C-alpha positions in Angstrom: 112.9 83.4 117.5 112.5 79.9 116.1 109.1 78.1 116.4 107.8 74.8 115.1 104.5 74.4 113.3 103.4 71.0 111.9 107.0 69.7 112.2 108.4 72.7 110.2 110.7 75.3 111.5 110.1 79.0 111.2 112.2 82.0 112.3 110.2 85.0 113.5 112.1 88.2 113.0 111.6 91.5 114.7 111.0 93.2 111.4 107.7 91.3 111.2 109.0 88.9 108.6 109.2 85.1 109.1 111.5 82.5 107.4 110.4 78.9 106.6 113.7 77.1 106.9 112.8 73.9 105.1 111.3 75.7 102.1 113.6 78.7 102.1 110.5 81.0 101.9 110.4 84.5 103.4 107.0 85.7 104.5 106.0 89.4 104.7 102.6 90.8 105.2 100.9 94.2 104.8 103.8 96.3 103.5 101.4 98.9 102.2 103.8 100.5 99.7 102.5 103.8 98.4 100.9 104.8 101.7 103.7 107.3 102.6 103.6 108.9 99.1 99.8 109.1 99.4 100.1 110.9 102.8 102.7 113.3 101.5 100.6 114.1 98.5 97.8 115.1 100.8 99.9 117.4 102.9 101.1 115.3 105.8 104.5 116.3 107.0 106.3 113.0 106.5 110.0 113.2 105.7 111.0 112.2 102.1 113.5 109.7 103.4 110.6 107.7 104.9 109.7 106.7 101.3 112.9 104.5 101.3 112.6 103.0 104.8 110.5 100.0 103.8 112.9 99.1 101.1 115.9 99.4 103.5 114.1 97.1 105.9 113.3 94.7 103.1 116.9 94.5 102.0 118.1 94.0 105.6 115.8 91.0 106.1 116.8 89.5 102.7 120.5 89.7 103.8 119.7 87.8 106.9 118.1 84.7 105.4 119.0 82.4 102.5 115.6 82.7 100.9 114.7 81.5 97.4 111.1 82.8 97.5 109.4 85.9 98.9 105.7 85.6 99.6 103.8 88.8 100.4 100.6 87.9 102.4 98.6 90.7 100.9 98.3 94.5 100.9 101.7 94.9 99.2 100.7 98.2 97.7 98.3 100.5 99.5 96.2 101.8 96.6 96.7 103.2 93.2 100.1 103.6 91.5 102.2 106.5 92.7 105.9 107.2 92.7 106.6 104.4 95.1 105.6 101.9 92.4 108.8 103.0 90.5 110.8 102.3 93.7 109.2 98.8 93.9 109.8 98.2 90.2 113.5 99.1 90.6 113.8 97.0 93.8 112.4 93.8 92.1 115.3 94.1 89.6 117.8 93.9 92.4 116.6 90.6 94.0 117.1 87.1 92.7 114.2 85.5 94.7 110.9 84.4 93.1 108.2 87.0 94.3 104.7 85.9 95.0 101.8 88.1 96.1 98.7 86.7 97.9 96.0 89.3 97.0 94.8 91.6 99.7 91.9 94.0 99.8 94.3 97.0 99.0 95.9 95.2 96.1 93.9 97.0 93.3 96.7 97.6 90.9 96.1 95.7 87.6 97.8 92.3 87.4 99.6 93.2 84.2 101.8 95.6 86.0 102.9 92.8 88.4 103.3 90.4 85.5 105.7 92.9 83.9 107.9 92.5 87.0 107.6 88.7 87.1 105.5 88.9 90.3 103.1 85.9 90.6 99.7 86.7 92.1 97.3 84.3 93.8 94.0 84.7 95.7 95.3 82.0 98.0 98.1 79.4 97.9 98.6 76.0 99.5 102.0 74.6 100.3 101.9 71.2 101.9 99.4 71.6 104.8 99.8 75.4 105.0 97.1 77.7 103.6 98.3 81.2 102.7 95.7 83.9 102.5 95.4 87.6 103.2 92.3 87.5 105.4 92.2 85.1 108.3 90.7 81.9 107.0 89.7 78.6 108.7 89.9 75.4 106.6 89.9 71.8 107.9 93.3 70.1 107.8 95.3 73.3 107.1 97.3 75.7 109.1 96.6 79.3 107.9 99.2 82.0 107.5 97.5 85.4 107.0 97.7 89.1 107.6 95.2 91.9 107.2 94.6 92.5 111.0 98.0 94.2 111.8 97.9 92.5 115.2 99.2 94.2 118.3 99.3 93.5 122.0 99.1 95.8 125.0 101.2 94.9 128.0 100.3 96.3 131.4 103.1 97.7 133.5 103.2 99.3 136.9 100.3 101.7 137.8 98.5 102.7 134.6 101.4 102.2 132.3 100.9 100.2 129.1 103.4 99.1 126.4 102.0 98.6 122.9 103.8 96.2 120.6 103.2 94.6 117.2 103.1 90.8 117.4 102.7 87.5 115.6 99.4 86.2 116.9 99.1 82.4 116.8 95.9 80.5 117.2 95.7 76.6 117.2 95.4 76.5 113.4 96.4 79.9 112.3 99.1 82.6 112.6 98.3 86.3 111.9 101.4 88.2 110.7 102.2 91.7 111.9 102.3 94.6 109.5 105.7 95.0 108.0 105.1 98.5 106.6 105.8 101.9 108.2 102.8 104.0 109.3 100.3 101.2 109.3 99.2 101.0 112.9 98.0 98.0 115.0 94.7 96.4 116.0 95.0 95.2 119.5 93.9 91.6 120.1 93.1 89.9 123.4 94.5 86.3 123.5 92.2 83.4 124.3 93.1 80.4 126.3 95.0 78.5 123.5 96.5 81.5 121.7 100.2 82.3 121.7 101.6 85.8 121.3 105.0 86.6 120.0 105.7 90.2 120.7 108.1 92.3 118.6 110.6 94.7 120.2 113.4 96.5 118.4 115.9 93.8 119.4 113.9 90.5 119.4 110.7 88.6 119.2 109.6 87.1 122.5 106.7 84.9 123.6 104.4 86.6 126.0 103.6 84.2 128.9 100.2 84.6 130.6 
C-alpha cells in the first residue's frame, strides 16, 4: 500500500516494514531479536526453526525494495547478548545497505558491539521534516516515525466475533510502526477522529474506514 506524507511516498508492507521511495530507506521497528532464544532458554516450547524466521522475513523484504539504508526504529535486540546475536552478526555481513539503529528501551547491548558491525546508533534522527524516534514523540514542524507501542486494532464482526490485526497507526503528525518481530504481541489502540489505521493481513495492508 502506498501513502503520501509531506509530499513523500511510502510503501507500507504486510511484514510491518515501510519503504521511503525518494530516499530509498527501509524502516523496521521492534524486531526484538534474542527474545525467542530467551524464551527457549527458560523452557518455553518454541521450535528451533523460529530462531531464523525473523531473518527470513528480513531478507524477503530486502529483496522487494531497492533500499540503500535500513533504519531500525528501536528494540532491535530484546535484551542481553545470546546466540541470536551471532545470527545477526552473520546477517549484517550479507547485506550491502547502511544499517542505522534508533535506540529503544530494550537496546542495552554495548554500542561497541554494534560499531564492530558498522551499525550506526542514534537516540533520534532527523531527515528533512521527519523525526525518527523509538518512543512516540511530538515536536513542532516535524512528522514523527516511531515504534515501541506494537499497535494493533480489533475489528468487530458478526455477533461477538473480533478480528485482531497489527497495524500502522497514523495520527496527524505521527505514524506508529507495527512490531516486525515474532512473538512480540500487540497493544490495541482506539482511533480518534483524525487518526488513520492501516491494518496488516497476510496478503496486504489495507486502510480501515470508519
